[in-house]
C-alpha positions in Angstrom: -175.2 -79.3 -60.8 -176.1 -76.5 -63.2 -179.3 -74.5 -61.9 -180.6 -72.5 -64.6 -182.6 -68.9 -63.6 -185.5 -69.4 -66.1 -188.9 -67.7 -65.3 -188.3 -67.0 -61.3 -190.6 -65.5 -59.6 -189.7 -62.0 -57.9 -191.7 -61.4 -55.0 -189.1 -58.9 -53.2 -189.6 -55.5 -53.5 -193.9 -56.0 -54.7 -196.4 -55.3 -52.6 -198.5 -58.4 -51.4 -201.4 -59.0 -49.7 -201.3 -60.0 -46.4 -201.7 -63.5 -44.9 -203.6 -62.0 -42.4 -205.4 -59.8 -44.8 -209.1 -61.7 -45.8 -209.5 -63.3 -42.6 -209.2 -59.8 -40.8 -211.8 -57.7 -43.3 -214.3 -61.2 -43.1 -214.2 -60.9 -38.6 -213.2 -64.4 -38.9 -209.6 -64.1 -37.3 -209.4 -65.0 -34.1 -207.4 -62.3 -31.8 -206.7 -63.4 -28.2 -209.0 -61.6 -26.5 -211.5 -64.0 -29.5 -210.6 -66.7 -27.3 -213.5 -68.1 -25.8 -213.2 -72.0 -24.6 -215.9 -73.9 -23.3 -216.2 -74.1 -19.7 -213.8 -70.8 -19.1 -213.4 -69.1 -15.8 -213.8 -64.7 -16.3 -210.3 -63.5 -14.0 -210.5 -60.2 -12.5 -208.0 -58.3 -10.6 -208.2 -55.9 -7.8 -205.9 -53.3 -7.8 -203.9 -51.2 -6.0 -205.8 -47.7 -5.0 -202.9 -46.3 -3.5 -199.6 -45.4 -5.3 -197.6 -45.5 -2.4 -198.8 -47.6 1.0 -197.6 -50.7 2.9 -199.8 -53.0 2.6 -201.4 -53.8 5.9 -203.9 -56.8 5.3 -206.3 -58.2 2.3 -210.0 -59.7 3.5 -210.7 -61.9 0.8 -213.6 -63.8 2.5 -216.4 -61.9 1.5 -215.2 -62.6 -2.4 -214.6 -66.2 -1.5 -218.1 -67.1 -0.4 -220.0 -65.2 -3.5 -221.6 -67.7 -5.6 -220.3 -68.2 -8.8 -215.9 -67.2 -7.7 -213.9 -70.0 -8.5 -210.7 -69.1 -6.3 -209.5 -66.0 -4.6 -205.6 -66.0 -4.8 -203.1 -63.1 -2.7 -199.6 -63.1 -2.9 -199.3 -66.1 -0.7 -200.6 -68.3 -3.6 -197.8 -67.8 -5.4 -196.4 -71.4 -5.6 -193.1 -69.8 -7.0 -190.7 -66.9 -7.1 -193.2 -63.7 -6.5 -191.2 -61.8 -8.5 -191.2 -61.2 -12.5 -189.6 -58.8 -14.7 -187.9 -58.9 -18.3 -184.3 -57.7 -17.5 -184.2 -58.1 -13.6 -186.9 -59.9 -11.7 -188.0 -56.6 -9.4 -192.2 -56.7 -9.7 -194.9 -58.9 -8.0 -196.7 -61.1 -9.5 -199.1 -60.1 -6.8 -198.4 -57.1 -3.9 -196.9 -59.0 -0.7 -196.0 -55.9 1.4 -195.5 -52.4 -0.3 -197.3 -51.5 -3.1 -195.3 -49.3 -5.5 -197.7 -47.8 -8.4 -201.7 -47.0 -8.6 -203.1 -50.4 -10.4 -200.2 -52.4 -8.6 -202.5 -56.6 -8.9 -203.1 -57.8 -5.0 -205.3 -60.3 -5.6 -206.5 -62.7 -8.9 -210.7 -63.7 -8.8 -211.8 -66.3 -11.0 -215.4 -66.2 -11.7 -217.7 -68.0 -13.5 -218.9 -65.1 -15.1 -216.9 -61.5 -16.1 -219.7 -59.3 -14.3 -219.3 -61.8 -11.1 -215.6 -61.5 -11.2 -216.2 -57.4 -10.9 -218.1 -57.9 -7.9 -216.3 -59.9 -5.9 -213.3 -57.6 -6.5 -215.4 -54.9 -4.6 -216.4 -57.6 -2.0 -212.1 -57.6 -1.4 -210.7 -55.4 1.6 -207.2 -53.7 1.0 -205.5 -52.2 4.2 -203.0 -49.6 3.6 -200.7 -47.6 5.0 -200.1 -44.7 3.4 -195.9 -44.1 2.5 -194.5 -40.9 1.1 -195.1 -40.8 -2.6 -192.0 -40.4 -4.7 -193.7 -37.6 -7.9 -190.6 -35.9 -9.3 -188.0 -37.8 -11.1 -186.0 -34.4 -10.5 -185.6 -35.3 -6.7 -186.1 -38.8 -6.4 -183.0 -40.0 -5.4 -183.2 -38.2 -2.2 -186.6 -39.7 -1.7 -187.9 -42.5 0.5 -186.3 -45.8 -1.4 -188.3 -47.4 -3.5 -186.1 -50.4 -3.8 -183.0 -51.8 -1.4 -180.5 -50.1 -3.5 -182.6 -46.8 -3.3 -183.4 -45.1 -6.1 -181.5 -45.0 -9.2 -182.7 -47.7 -12.2 -179.4 -46.8 -13.9 -177.0 -43.9 -15.5 -175.1 -43.6 -18.8 -171.8 -41.4 -19.1 -170.7 -41.7 -22.9 -168.4 -38.8 -25.3 -164.8 -38.2 -25.8 -162.8 -35.5 -26.2 -162.8 -32.5 -24.1 -165.6 -30.6 -23.8 -164.7 -27.6 -22.0 -161.9 -26.9 -24.5 -164.0 -27.3 -27.7 -167.2 -24.9 -26.3 -164.4 -22.4 -24.9 -163.7 -22.1 -29.5 -167.1 -22.0 -30.4 -168.7 -18.9 -31.8 -172.4 -20.3 -31.4 -174.3 -21.9 -28.6 -177.8 -23.0 -28.8 -179.3 -24.7 -25.6 -182.6 -26.4 -25.9 -183.9 -28.1 -22.0 -187.5 -29.3 -22.1 -190.0 -31.8 -20.7 -191.0 -35.3 -23.0 -194.6 -36.8 -22.2 -195.6 -40.2 -21.3 -197.8 -42.1 -23.6 -199.6 -44.5 -23.5 -200.2 -46.9 -26.7 -203.0 -47.2 -27.2 -203.4 -50.3 -29.2 -207.2 -51.7 -31.2 -206.9 -54.4 -28.4 -206.2 -54.2 -24.7 -204.2 -56.6 -23.1 -205.8 -60.5 -23.3 -205.2 -63.9 -23.5 -206.3 -67.7 -22.4 -204.7 -70.1 -20.9 -205.8 -73.8 -20.6 -203.9 -77.8 -19.5 -204.0 -79.6 -23.5 -204.2 -82.8 -23.7 -200.5 -84.0 -22.9 -201.2 -82.2 -19.8 -199.0 -79.0 -20.6 -200.4 -75.3 -19.3 -200.7 -73.2 -22.6 -201.4 -70.2 -22.8 -202.3 -67.3 -25.9 -201.8 -64.4 -25.1 -200.8 -60.8 -27.1 -197.5 -60.5 -26.3 -194.0 -59.9 -28.5 -191.5 -63.6 -27.1 -193.3 -66.1 -26.1 -189.6 -67.4 -24.8 -189.4 -64.4 -22.5 -192.9 -64.7 -21.5 -192.6 -68.6 -20.7 -189.6 -67.9 -18.7 -191.7 -65.4 -16.2 -194.4 -67.9 -15.9 -192.5 -70.6 -15.1 -190.8 -69.0 -12.4 -194.1 -68.2 -11.0 -195.1 -71.6 -10.5 -192.5 -73.2 -10.6 -192.8 -75.3 -13.2 -190.0 -76.4 -15.0 -190.2 -74.5 -18.5 -191.1 -77.9 -21.0 -194.2 -78.3 -19.2 -195.5 -75.0 -20.0 -196.4 -73.7 -23.6 -196.6 -69.9 -24.9 -198.7 -68.6 -28.0 -198.6 -65.1 -29.4 -201.0 -65.1 -32.7 -201.4 -62.2 -34.0 -202.7 -59.3 -31.9 -204.8 -56.5 -31.9 -201.0 -54.0 -32.3 -198.2 -54.4 -29.2 -195.9 -51.1 -29.9 -193.3 -52.6 -26.8 -196.2 -51.9 -24.6 -196.7 -56.1 -24.8 -193.0 -57.1 -24.5 -193.7 -56.9 -20.4 -196.1 -60.0 -18.3 -200.0 -58.4 -17.9 -202.4 -61.0 -18.4 -199.9 -63.8 -18.6 -199.4 -64.9 -15.0 -203.1 -64.0 -13.5 -203.8 -66.4 -16.6 -201.6 -69.0 -15.3 -202.3 -69.1 -11.4 -206.1 -69.7 -12.3 -205.6 -72.8 -14.7 -203.2 -74.1 -12.4 -205.4 -74.0 -9.1 -208.6 -74.7 -11.2 -207.4 -76.6 -13.4 -210.0 -75.1 -15.6 -209.6 -72.8 -19.0 -209.3 -69.1 -18.2 -209.8 -66.0 -19.9 -208.6 -62.6 -18.8 -208.9 -59.0 -21.2 -208.2 -55.9 -18.7 -210.6 -53.2 -20.1 -209.2 -50.0 -21.4 -209.4 -48.0 -18.3 -207.4 -51.1 -16.4 -205.0 -50.8 -19.7 -204.1 -47.3 -19.4 -204.1 -47.5 -15.9 -201.5 -50.4 -15.1 -200.2 -50.6 -18.7 -196.7 -49.7 -19.4 -196.2 -45.9 -20.4 -193.5 -44.4 -22.9 -190.5 -43.1 -20.2 -191.3 -39.2 -19.5 -187.8 -37.3 -20.3 -186.3 -34.5 -18.7 -183.4 -33.5 -21.1 -180.9 -30.6 -21.4 -178.7 -29.9 -24.2 -175.8 -27.4 -25.1 -174.6 -27.8 -29.0 -171.7 -25.3 -30.3 -170.8 -24.9 -33.6 -168.0 -22.0 -35.4 -168.7 -19.2 -37.5 -169.1 -21.8 -40.3 -172.0 -23.7 -38.6 -169.7 -26.8 -38.2 -170.0 -28.5 -34.8 -167.6 -28.7 -32.5 -169.4 -30.0 -28.8 -172.1 -31.5 -27.5 -173.9 -31.7 -23.7 -176.5 -33.8 -23.1 -178.1 -34.2 -19.7 -181.1 -37.4 -19.8 -183.0 -37.9 -16.7 -185.8 -40.5 -17.0 -188.8 -41.7 -15.5 -188.4 -45.2 -15.2 -191.9 -45.4 -12.9 -191.9 -48.5 -10.4 -190.2 -51.0 -11.6 -187.5 -51.4 -14.1 -189.0 -53.1 -16.9 -186.7 -51.7 -19.8 -185.4 -49.0 -18.4 -181.8 -49.2 -18.7 -181.6 -50.2 -21.7 -184.2 -47.1 -23.0 -182.0 -44.4 -20.9 -178.6 -46.5 -23.1 -180.3 -45.9 -27.0 -181.5 -42.4 -25.8 -178.2 -41.9 -24.9 -176.5 -43.7 -28.2 -179.2 -41.1 -30.7 -178.3 -38.0 -28.4 -176.3 -36.2 -30.3 -178.2 -36.9 -33.5 -176.3 -38.1 -37.0 -173.6 -35.6 -36.7 -169.9 -35.8 -35.8 -168.6 -33.3 -33.2 -165.0 -32.6 -32.0 -165.8 -33.2 -28.4 -169.4 -34.5 -26.1 -170.4 -35.8 -22.6 -174.0 -37.8 -22.8 -175.0 -38.0 -18.8 -178.3 -39.6 -18.1 -180.1 -41.3 -15.4 -182.8 -43.4 -14.8 -184.7 -43.1 -11.7 -187.7 -44.9 -9.9 -191.1 -43.0 -9.0 -194.2 -43.7 -8.3 -195.7 -42.8 -11.3 -197.2 -45.6 -13.2 -194.7 -47.9 -15.0 -192.3 -46.7 -18.3 -191.3 -49.8 -20.2 -190.6 -50.1 -23.9 -192.7 -48.0 -26.8 -191.8 -47.8 -30.6 -188.8 -45.1 -31.0 -186.9 -46.1 -27.6 -185.7 -43.3 -26.3 -185.3 -41.9 -29.9 -188.1 -39.8 -29.7 -187.6 -38.1 -26.9 -184.0 -36.7 -28.2 -185.1 -36.1 -31.9 -186.5 -33.1 -30.6 -183.9 -31.5 -28.8 -180.7 -32.7 -31.2 -183.1 -31.5 -34.1 -184.5 -27.7 -33.0 -180.6 -27.4 -31.8 -179.6 -28.0 -35.7 -182.6 -25.8 -36.6 -181.7 -22.8 -34.4 -177.6 -23.5 -35.6 -178.8 -22.6 -39.5 -181.2 -19.6 -38.1 -178.1 -18.3 -36.3 -175.3 -19.2 -39.3 -177.6 -18.1 -42.5 -177.2 -21.4 -43.4 -180.8 -24.2 -44.6 -181.2 -26.0 -42.4 -180.3 -29.2 -44.9 -177.3 -27.5 -45.5 -176.1 -27.3 -41.5 -177.1 -31.1 -40.7 -174.9 -31.6 -44.5 -172.2 -30.4 -43.6 -172.1 -32.1 -40.1 -173.2 -35.8 -41.3 -171.1 -38.2 -39.5 -169.5 -40.5 -41.7 -167.4 -44.0 -42.1 -164.7 -43.9 -39.7 -165.8 -40.6 -37.5 -166.2 -40.8 -33.8 -169.8 -40.8 -32.8 -170.0 -38.9 -30.1 -171.6 -41.4 -27.6 -167.6 -42.9 -28.1 -167.7 -45.7 -31.2 -166.7 -45.2 -34.6 -168.9 -45.4 -37.5 -168.5 -48.2 -39.4 -170.5 -46.7 -42.9 -171.9 -43.5 -43.7 -174.3 -42.3 -42.5 -177.3 -42.4 -46.4 -179.1 -39.2 -45.5 -176.6 -37.0 -47.5 -178.9 -38.0 -50.9 -182.0 -37.9 -48.8 -181.1 -34.8 -47.9 -180.7 -33.2 -51.3 -184.0 -34.8 -52.1 -185.7 -33.6 -49.5 -184.4 -29.9 -50.1 -185.4 -30.1 -54.1 -188.9 -31.2 -52.5 -192.6 -29.3 -53.2 -192.9 -28.7 -49.9 -190.0 -26.8 -49.1 -189.7 -25.0 -52.7 -192.8 -23.5 -52.6 -192.6 -22.7 -48.7 -192.9 -19.0 -49.5 -195.8 -19.0 -52.1 -198.1 -21.4 -49.6 -197.4 -18.9 -46.2 -198.7 -16.2 -48.5 -201.7 -18.2 -49.2 -202.5 -18.7 -45.8 -205.8 -17.2 -44.4 -205.5 -14.1 -42.3 -206.4 -16.1 -39.0 -203.6 -19.2 -40.0 -199.3 -18.6 -39.6 -197.9 -21.6 -41.4 -194.8 -23.0 -41.0 -192.2 -25.0 -42.5 -190.1 -27.6 -40.5 -187.9 -30.5 -41.3 -185.3 -33.4 -38.9 -183.1 -35.7 -40.1 -183.0 -38.2 -37.8 -180.9 -42.1 -37.4 -182.1 -44.9 -35.4 -180.1 -48.2 -34.7 -182.3 -51.2 -35.7 -181.8 -55.0 -34.0 -180.5 -55.2 -30.3 -177.4 -52.9 -29.8 -174.0 -54.6 -29.5 -173.3 -57.7 -26.7 -177.3 -57.7 -26.8 -178.9 -59.3 -29.9 -178.4 -62.9 -29.7 -180.0 -63.7 -33.2 -182.7 -65.6 -34.5 -183.6 -69.3 -35.5 -186.2 -70.8 -38.3 -187.2 -73.9 -39.6 -188.5 -74.5 -42.7 -189.1 -78.1 -44.5 -191.0 -79.7 -47.0 -194.4 -81.8 -46.3 -195.6 -84.7 -48.1 -197.8 -83.0 -50.4 -195.1 -80.7 -51.7 -196.1 -77.8 -49.7 -193.7 -75.4 -47.7 -193.4 -74.9 -44.3 -192.6 -71.9 -42.2 -191.9 -71.6 -38.3 -190.5 -68.5 -36.8 -191.0 -68.2 -33.3 -190.7 -64.2 -33.4 -194.7 -63.3 -33.4 -196.8 -61.1 -35.8 -198.0 -57.9 -34.1 -200.4 -56.7 -36.8 -197.9 -54.6 -38.7 -197.1 -57.9 -41.8 -194.0 -59.2 -41.0 -195.1 -62.7 -41.2 -196.1 -61.3 -45.0 -193.0 -60.0 -45.7 -191.3 -63.4 -44.2 -192.9 -65.8 -46.2 -192.1 -63.6 -50.0 -188.0 -64.2 -48.7 -188.9 -67.5 -48.5 -191.1 -68.0 -51.5 -188.9 -65.8 -53.7 -185.5 -68.0 -52.5 -187.6 -71.4 -53.5 -188.9 -69.9 -56.2 -193.0 -70.4 -55.3 -196.2 -68.3 -54.5 -197.0 -67.5 -50.8 -199.5 -69.3 -51.1 -197.5 -72.6 -51.2 -196.9 -72.4 -47.6 -198.4 -73.3 -44.6 -196.6 -71.2 -41.6 -196.4 -71.0 -37.4 -195.3 -67.7 -35.4 -195.5 -67.7 -32.2 -195.4 -70.5 -30.5 -192.5 -71.9 -27.7 -192.5 -75.2 -29.3 -191.5 -74.0 -32.5 -187.5 -72.0 -32.9 -186.2 -69.2 -31.1 -186.2 -66.6 -33.3 -186.2 -63.3 -30.6 -188.7 -61.0 -29.7 -190.6 -58.6 -32.4 -189.2 -55.6 -31.3 -186.3 -53.1 -32.4 -187.1 -53.1 -35.6 -185.2 -56.3 -36.2 -187.6 -59.2 -37.4 -187.0 -58.5 -41.5 -183.4 -57.0 -40.7 -183.0 -60.6 -38.2 -185.5 -62.8 -38.3 -185.9 -62.2 -42.3 -182.1 -63.1 -42.6 -182.5 -66.5 -41.2 -185.5 -67.3 -42.8 -183.6 -66.6 -46.4 -180.7 -68.9 -45.6 -183.2 -71.3 -44.6 -185.0 -71.3 -47.5 -181.7 -71.7 -49.7 -180.6 -74.3 -47.9 -184.3 -76.3 -48.2 -183.5 -75.5 -51.8 -180.3 -76.5 -52.1 -181.3 -79.7 -50.5 -183.9 -80.1 -52.6 -182.1 -80.0 -55.7 -179.2 -82.3 -55.2 -181.5 -84.8 -54.0 -183.7 -84.5 -57.6 -180.1 -84.8 -59.2 -178.9 -88.1 -57.6 -177.6 -90.4 -59.7 -177.7 -88.4 -62.7 -175.1 -86.7 -65.0 -174.8 -83.7 -67.4 -177.9 -82.2 -66.5 -180.0 -79.0 -65.9 -181.9 -78.0 -63.2 -184.6 -75.5 -61.7 -186.7 -75.8 -59.2 -190.6 -74.2 -59.9 -193.4 -73.7 -57.7 -194.3 -77.1 -58.0 -191.7 -79.1 -60.0 -188.8 -79.7 -60.2 -187.5 -79.7 -63.6 -184.7 -82.5 -65.1 -183.0 -81.2 -68.3 -186.7 -79.9 -69.1 -188.5 -83.0 -67.9 -190.8 -81.9 -64.9 -191.4 -83.9 -61.5 -193.6 -83.3 -59.5 -192.2 -81.0 -56.1 -194.9 -83.9 -54.4 -192.6 -87.2 -55.3 -189.8 -85.5 -54.1 -191.0 -84.8 -50.8 -192.4 -88.1 -49.9 -188.6 -89.1 -50.7 -186.9 -86.5 -48.7 -190.2 -87.1 -45.7 -188.8 -85.4 -42.3 -186.3 -83.1 -44.1 -186.2 -80.0 -41.9 -183.7 -77.0 -42.0 -182.8 -74.7 -39.1 -181.2 -71.7 -39.5 -180.4 -69.0 -37.6 -178.7 -65.2 -38.6 -176.5 -63.4 -35.4 -175.1 -59.8 -36.7 -172.0 -59.2 -36.6 -171.6 -57.7 -32.9 -169.5 -54.5 -33.1 -167.5 -53.9 -29.4 -169.3 -51.9 -27.1 -168.5 -49.1 -25.3 -172.0 -49.4 -22.8 -175.0 -51.8 -22.5 -176.3 -52.5 -26.1 -174.1 -49.4 -27.9 -173.1 -49.3 -30.5 -175.6 -51.0 -33.3 -174.6 -53.3 -35.9 -176.7 -51.2 -38.3 -178.9 -47.6 -38.4 -181.6 -46.7 -40.2 -182.2 -43.3 -41.7 -185.0 -40.2 -42.4 -185.4 -36.8 -43.8 -188.9 -35.3 -42.7 -190.0 -31.7 -43.6 -194.1 -31.4 -42.9 -195.7 -28.2 -43.1 -198.6 -26.8 -39.9 -201.1 -24.1 -39.9 -201.1 -22.8 -36.3 -204.8 -21.3 -35.6 -204.0 -17.9 -34.2 -207.7 -17.6 -32.3 -207.4 -21.3 -31.0 -204.0 -22.4 -30.7 -204.6 -25.6 -32.9 -202.1 -26.7 -34.9 -202.6 -28.8 -37.8 -200.1 -30.6 -40.1 -201.4 -30.2 -43.9 -198.5 -32.0 -45.6 -195.7 -34.5 -44.9 -192.6 -35.5 -46.9 -191.0 -38.5 -45.7 -187.4 -39.6 -47.3 -186.3 -43.4 -46.0 -183.7 -45.6 -46.8 -184.8 -49.4 -46.4 -181.9 -50.9 -47.7 -184.0 -53.3 -49.7 -187.8 -53.3 -50.0 -189.7 -55.8 -49.4 -193.2 -55.2 -49.5 -194.2 -51.6 -50.5 -197.2 -51.9 -49.2 -195.3 -52.8 -45.7 -193.4 -49.6 -46.0 -196.1 -47.6 -46.6 -198.6 -48.6 -43.5 -195.4 -48.1 -41.5 -195.1 -44.4 -42.9 -198.6 -43.5 -41.7 -198.7 -45.5 -38.9 -195.6 -44.3 -37.3 -196.5 -40.7 -38.0 -199.7 -41.0 -36.0 -198.6 -42.4 -32.4 -196.1 -39.3 -33.7 -198.5 -36.8 -34.4 -200.2 -38.3 -30.9 -196.7 -37.3 -28.8 -195.5 -34.1 -30.7 -199.7 -32.9 -30.4 -201.9 -34.8 -27.8 -201.0 -37.3 -25.9 -200.2 -37.2 -22.4 -200.5 -39.5 -19.2 -200.8 -36.8 -16.6 -200.2 -38.1 -12.9 -200.7 -35.5 -9.6 -198.7 -37.4 -6.8 -198.7 -40.6 -8.5 -202.2 -41.1 -9.7 -203.3 -40.8 -13.2 -205.9 -38.0 -13.7 -206.7 -39.1 -16.9 -207.4 -43.0 -17.0 -210.1 -42.8 -20.7 -210.1 -42.2 -24.0 -212.8 -39.5 -23.4 -209.7 -37.3 -21.5 -207.0 -39.1 -23.1 -206.5 -37.5 -26.0 -205.1 -39.7 -29.5 -205.2 -38.3 -32.7 -208.3 -39.9 -34.7 -208.1 -40.3 -39.1 -209.3 -36.6 -39.2 -206.1 -35.4 -37.7 -203.6 -36.5 -39.7 -202.3 -35.0 -42.8 -204.3 -34.7 -46.2 -201.3 -35.0 -48.0 -198.1 -37.7 -47.0 -195.7 -38.7 -49.6 -192.7 -41.5 -49.3 -189.8 -41.3 -50.8 -188.0 -44.6 -50.1 -184.3 -44.9 -51.0 -182.6 -48.8 -51.2 -178.9 -48.2 -49.7 -177.9 -52.1 -48.4 -176.8 -52.4 -45.1 -173.4 -53.7 -44.8 -174.1 -56.5 -42.2 -177.1 -57.9 -43.3 -177.2 -60.6 -46.9 -180.4 -59.0 -47.7 -179.5 -55.6 -47.9 -182.6 -54.8 -45.6 -182.9 -52.0 -42.7 -185.7 -51.7 -39.9 -187.6 -49.2 -39.9 -190.8 -49.8 -37.7 -190.1 -47.3 -34.9 -187.9 -45.0 -36.9 -191.0 -44.0 -39.0 -192.6 -42.3 -35.3 -189.1 -41.1 -33.8 -189.0 -37.9 -36.4 -192.2 -36.0 -35.8 -192.0 -34.1 -32.5 -188.8 -32.9 -33.7 -190.1 -32.0 -37.3 -193.5 -30.9 -35.6 -192.2 -28.5 -33.5 -189.6 -26.8 -35.9 -192.7 -26.3 -37.9 -194.4 -24.5 -35.4 -191.1 -22.6 -34.4 -190.6 -21.6 -37.9 -194.5 -20.4 -38.4 -195.1 -18.5 -34.8 -191.4 -18.0 -33.5 -192.1 -20.3 -30.2 -189.8 -23.2 -28.9 -191.6 -25.3 -26.2 -190.4 -26.8 -22.7 -192.8 -28.9 -21.9 -194.3 -31.6 -24.7 -196.8 -32.1 -26.4 -197.8 -28.9 -27.6 -201.2 -28.4 -26.4 -203.3 -25.4 -27.9 -202.9 -23.4 -24.5 -199.4 -23.4 -24.7 -199.5 -22.0 -28.3 -202.2 -19.3 -27.3 -199.2 -17.9 -24.7 -196.9 -18.1 -27.0 -198.8 -16.4 -29.6 -200.0 -13.4 -27.0 -196.6 -13.3 -25.1 -197.9 -15.2 -21.9 -195.2 -17.0 -19.7 
């Protein structure tokens, strides 16, 4: 076979309109909360008003007797295992003995109307015996046990070499200690979904979530049903950011439909989402980093303590990833990284975009800036001369498989206008403004870590009409990964995106894994490329059957044999039922700990400017320059969207957002007092300079960038504020009152 490359379509590396864009712009897209089925019951949940208490009784009779109430369910009505969880099944679907956080589910109400369900919730009487509340992660291990094995959720201990000896030889020692904030995901669409029995008798759920197979497994256990009796759909939703990995509306919906046989719908209101939804982990972190007189790093000692909240969820993985990246992309003579995640009654912490790295980046990047100040080096040079290289030992105790790709990005950032014009910019500041410039350079693993990444399976086929069909199990959370998958498939088949039908996020389809960990383009994208390439070969082999000495070319709608064009639909009818099933699993490095190291890493350098108002303490970010390495860009518009969206969430983490708990009670369960940045808070100027250093573990060359766009922001803002007013902060977010206290020299 001799295939020509004439007129090959190029889609990879071009900005294409997202396949969901028009429907969303016209208001025609159905989000999970829009799926209003006929005769559906409205579901509400009675939640704990205590942070920690023994459950003495739940009186439901008054609610059951209300007109329009279809059922009231408690723990006794869970037919299967009354526990669920992504890694450890430790969280009750409905609490039966002890409530461990404010907002824990106690009973389910299903009614003919939402107002009836809400009124019925008020009729349920819950009797408690209060227990001591564990509100402080620092003392959790010595407090009353929340779980049979105590209050230690997870531990980590990494490092190499003799830290004490290395510290003794240091000329400079920098210490940074701080507490980070709990951050709410703040998705536009709260947790929502519907459930029904389909025409085959299968329980079906359509929910906003991040892995239909993980969802199905947990639902099946709670209902004592075989997994093949359940179908889970994860349609495009209004955001997730890690906050929809854990089950939320799933089990209540399933229980109601199994009990009543009727469709059901459930959507958290905003207060319920803020109260009961998972958060970013609060960390208490202490750094001690040493260097010689030339600014060369020698030692790193880091201690991490994470507040897991009431249940395990993904705390062990978050702690491990925080520890893996705690040293930054730098090389040391010796290191010691220790950490614990502990149980408290402060809600539940789980996955959030960045997954532990925003927390640790604050510390290591402030330490690097302080070392630059003490040694007289530029913040770029101190980072540049300490970058870790291929074959060197990372502080977490593994050997780097490739260079960091940061050197060229640091060079470009140092030559950029924001750094180059910093003195002139400062001189132009109004009298009430102190202006500062901050720098950070970070890394972030993508895909699941060593021993955890199971890869992705996808299907690509050709139907009788000559159109292609792509099936991926990974849902599109709203970030555009489905469009990128179609670009990859279409280029490999020399066709257009419009010539594809597609299904994503369906447990009846292939298991492509979760939409998380910046893995979808890296893992699923490579599987899609393989499947499309194999289908291309099969189509051309079929067209060439029995023919010799001909050239062949695949066009968008035809196969061309030595100039003769055959309609793809004609070939498709002869290939009926051909489905290509392909997988991609990256080569996993040898683990040194649970999920450490990663197969590949992304890199980001950020420079930003801030204006600090000395009268109000407000910090405004005015300019941002991002320098990032995508490995290979699939959709430039998609990359820019990730840069902007990640920055907005990082800005909230740096300056505004904090879920405040007092004695286990959430004090700001409203967007009136949980403050998120708006478009007015975004910097008026942002540039994104893209580098493309292909990842050696990725046939496509791509790197994951969905999370790293958020991870450096708080660190860069902290460095910029220090440049403006000369103060380091021990509590995040950096609030105006703390800034004012610093300006006026108050503790």
